[in-house]
C-alpha positions in Angstrom: 71.2 -74.4 -69.3 73.6 -71.9 -70.9 76.3 -71.0 -68.3 76.0 -67.4 -69.3 72.3 -67.4 -68.1 72.8 -69.0 -64.7 73.4 -65.8 -62.7 70.4 -64.2 -64.4 68.2 -66.6 -62.4 68.7 -64.3 -59.4 67.0 -61.4 -61.1 63.3 -61.0 -60.2 60.7 -62.7 -62.4 63.3 -64.7 -64.3 62.2 -68.2 -65.1 63.2 -71.0 -67.3 60.9 -71.6 -70.2 57.7 -73.6 -69.6 59.3 -76.5 -71.6 61.9 -76.8 -68.8 59.6 -76.6 -65.7 56.5 -78.4 -64.7 55.3 -76.0 -62.0 53.9 -72.6 -62.1 55.5 -69.7 -60.3 56.5 -66.1 -60.7 60.3 -66.4 -60.6 60.8 -64.7 -57.3 62.4 -67.5 -55.2 66.0 -67.1 -56.4 65.9 -63.3 -56.2 64.6 -63.5 -52.6 67.5 -65.9 -51.8 70.0 -63.4 -53.4 68.5 -60.5 -51.3 68.8 -62.5 -48.1 72.4 -63.5 -49.0 73.3 -59.8 -49.7 71.7 -58.7 -46.4 74.0 -61.2 -44.6 77.2 -60.2 -46.5 77.1 -63.3 -48.6 77.2 -64.0 -52.3 75.0 -66.6 -54.1 76.0 -68.1 -57.4 74.6 -70.8 -59.7 76.5 -73.1 -62.1 75.0 -75.6 -64.5 76.0 -79.2 -64.0 76.9 -81.6 -66.7 73.9 -83.8 -67.2 71.4 -81.3 -65.9 70.6 -79.4 -62.7 72.5 -76.6 -61.0 75.1 -76.2 -58.3 74.0 -73.3 -56.1 76.6 -71.9 -53.7 76.2 -69.4 -50.9 79.5 -67.8 -49.7 79.7 -65.8 -46.6 82.3 -63.1 -46.7 81.9 -61.5 -43.3 82.1 -57.9 -42.4 
């Protein structure tokens, strides 16, 4: 995955191309995670890993 596209996964209805996934879906899961993180004063990020996959981090900042 292009590193510049990783954070875009948290936008509603964003999905990787069908050639990259074997399941169907609507692309809402990551945006729901981002909304929950934001509601709890947290930040969620995704970084592509060498060799495939993503590293997803949730950081709580507190209030």
